[in-house]
C-alpha positions as CSV (number, residue, x, y, z in Angstrom):
1,X,-9.7,12.5,-21.5
2,X,-9.8,15.4,-19.0
3,X,-12.9,15.4,-16.8
4,X,-14.3,18.9,-16.3
5,X,-14.9,20.0,-12.7
6,X,-18.6,20.3,-13.3
7,X,-18.8,16.7,-14.5
8,X,-17.3,15.6,-11.1
9,X,-19.2,17.8,-8.7
10,X,-22.0,15.3,-8.0
11,X,-19.5,12.7,-6.9
12,X,-17.6,15.2,-4.9
13,X,-20.7,16.4,-3.1
14,X,-21.4,12.8,-2.1
15,X,-18.0,12.6,-0.5
16,X,-16.0,10.8,-3.3
17,X,-12.9,11.8,-5.3
18,X,-11.7,14.7,-3.2
19,X,-12.8,16.1,0.2
20,X,-12.3,19.5,1.8
21,X,-12.5,21.5,-1.4
22,X,-13.0,25.2,-0.8
23,X,-16.4,26.8,-1.3
24,X,-14.9,28.6,-4.3
25,X,-14.1,25.3,-6.0
26,X,-17.4,23.7,-5.0
27,X,-19.6,26.5,-6.2
28,X,-17.7,28.1,-9.1
29,X,-14.8,26.0,-10.4
30,X,-12.8,27.5,-13.3
31,X,-11.0,25.8,-16.1
32,X,-10.3,22.1,-16.4
33,X,-9.6,21.3,-12.7
34,X,-9.8,22.3,-9.1
35,X,-7.4,24.6,-7.2
36,X,-5.9,23.1,-4.0
37,X,-5.0,25.0,-0.8
38,X,-2.0,24.9,1.4
39,X,-2.5,23.2,4.8
40,X,1.0,22.8,6.2
41,X,4.6,23.3,5.2
42,X,7.7,21.3,6.1
43,X,11.3,22.0,5.1
44,X,13.5,19.2,3.8
45,X,15.8,18.6,6.8
46,X,19.0,16.7,7.4
47,X,19.9,13.2,6.2
48,X,20.5,12.0,2.7
49,X,17.9,10.4,0.6
50,X,18.3,7.0,-1.1
51,X,16.3,5.1,-3.7
52,X,17.5,1.6,-4.3
53,X,15.9,-1.5,-5.8
54,X,14.8,-2.9,-2.4
55,X,14.9,0.1,0.0
56,X,14.4,3.8,0.2
57,X,14.6,6.8,2.5
58,X,14.2,10.5,2.4
59,X,15.7,13.3,4.5
60,X,13.7,14.1,7.6
61,X,11.1,16.9,7.4
62,X,10.9,19.8,9.8
63,X,7.5,21.4,10.3
64,X,7.5,25.1,9.5
65,X,5.3,27.3,11.7
66,X,3.3,30.1,10.1
67,X,3.8,33.6,11.5
68,X,1.2,35.8,13.2
69,X,-0.3,36.7,9.8
70,X,-0.9,33.0,9.0
71,X,2.0,33.1,6.4
72,X,4.9,30.8,5.7
73,X,8.2,32.1,4.2
74,X,10.1,30.0,1.7
75,X,13.8,31.0,2.0
76,X,15.9,31.3,-1.2
77,X,17.6,28.0,-2.2
78,X,15.5,25.8,0.2
79,X,13.1,23.0,-0.6
80,X,9.9,22.5,1.2
81,X,7.1,19.9,1.3
82,X,3.7,21.4,1.0
83,X,0.6,19.5,2.1
84,X,-2.9,20.1,0.8
85,X,-6.0,20.8,2.8
86,X,-7.9,18.6,0.3
87,X,-7.9,14.8,0.7
88,X,-8.2,12.4,-2.2
89,X,-9.8,9.1,-2.7
90,X,-10.0,8.3,-6.4
91,X,-12.2,5.6,-8.0
92,X,-10.5,3.1,-10.3
93,X,-11.5,5.1,-13.4
94,X,-9.8,8.3,-12.5
95,X,-6.2,9.6,-12.0
96,X,-5.1,13.1,-11.2
97,X,-2.1,15.2,-12.3
98,X,-1.0,18.4,-10.6
99,X,0.3,21.8,-11.8
100,X,1.4,24.9,-10.0
101,X,-0.6,28.1,-9.9
102,X,1.3,30.5,-12.2
103,X,2.2,32.9,-9.3
104,X,4.7,30.2,-8.1
105,X,6.7,29.9,-11.3
106,X,6.4,33.7,-12.0
107,X,8.1,34.1,-8.6
108,X,10.9,31.6,-9.1
109,X,9.3,28.8,-7.1
110,X,9.6,25.4,-8.6
111,X,6.6,23.0,-8.0
112,X,7.2,19.3,-8.3
113,X,4.6,16.6,-8.1
114,X,3.7,13.0,-9.1
115,X,0.7,11.4,-10.7
116,X,-2.1,10.4,-8.2
117,X,-3.3,6.9,-8.9
118,X,-6.5,5.3,-7.9
119,X,-6.3,3.8,-4.4
120,X,-4.4,6.6,-2.8
121,X,-6.3,8.1,0.2
122,X,-5.2,11.3,1.9
123,X,-3.8,14.7,1.2
124,X,-1.2,15.3,-1.4
125,X,2.4,16.5,-0.7
126,X,4.3,18.5,-3.2
127,X,7.8,19.9,-3.4
128,X,8.3,23.7,-3.5
129,X,11.8,25.1,-4.1
130,X,12.5,28.8,-4.0
131,X,15.1,29.5,-6.7
132,X,14.7,33.3,-6.5
133,X,17.2,35.3,-4.4
134,X,14.3,36.8,-2.3
135,X,12.1,35.1,0.2
136,X,8.6,34.0,-1.1
137,X,5.6,34.4,1.2
138,X,2.6,32.0,1.1
139,X,-0.4,32.1,3.3
140,X,-1.9,29.0,4.9
141,X,-5.1,28.3,3.0
142,X,-3.8,30.0,-0.2
143,X,-4.6,28.2,-3.5
144,X,-1.2,27.1,-4.8
145,X,-1.8,23.9,-6.9
146,X,-4.2,22.8,-9.6
147,X,-5.6,19.2,-9.9
148,X,-6.7,17.9,-13.3
149,X,-8.6,14.6,-13.4
150,X,-8.1,12.1,-16.2
151,X,-10.3,9.1,-17.2
152,X,-8.6,5.8,-17.0
153,X,-9.7,2.7,-18.9
154,X,-8.8,-0.9,-18.4
155,X,-7.7,-2.7,-15.3
156,X,-6.0,-0.5,-12.7
157,X,-3.7,-1.7,-9.9
158,X,-4.7,0.3,-6.9
159,X,-2.0,2.3,-5.0
160,X,-0.6,0.3,-2.1
161,X,2.5,2.4,-1.5
162,X,3.9,3.6,1.8
163,X,3.1,7.3,1.2
164,X,-0.6,6.5,1.7
165,X,-2.3,9.0,4.0
166,X,0.0,11.9,3.3
167,X,3.2,10.8,5.1
168,X,5.8,13.5,4.6
169,X,9.1,11.8,4.9
170,X,10.9,8.5,5.9
171,X,14.3,9.2,7.2
172,X,15.1,5.5,8.0
173,X,15.7,2.9,5.3
174,X,12.5,0.9,4.6
175,X,11.7,-1.8,2.2
176,X,10.1,-1.0,-1.1
177,X,6.6,-2.4,-1.7
């Protein structure tokens, strides 16, 4: 079952579920979830990724600086890691799934995400890949993703993974938890 934004606002105002939502989302949320804003952007840098049964690693990340107009530019053919302003802390009866704002896919920008389980604390990190032949501009603070909250029933194993807290990359092999 999808939980409406209005059904979650009381918990959110008390500091639970998600912090740092924009005033727009706190005062007049639309639809079935909350829009999320861009805090920072990193490009996927050098080094190969690896996902094995016991270890993993990712390419390094390179922080992208916004320009004088507070904008980032996504170059054609490049993949970036976008971090949200909002920070999550879900109770055991909620999970979240994420979707792009439609301007992204209408502009040739692919948005990739994962399910957010209970127990994860911190901002979310999403992948943005510009497949269009032109540069895509995105302003720091722009709404670029949409979070939908789903009810979870039964026992839930809380997230204990190594991406806790919004870590961007891990360019050295590390053991899987």
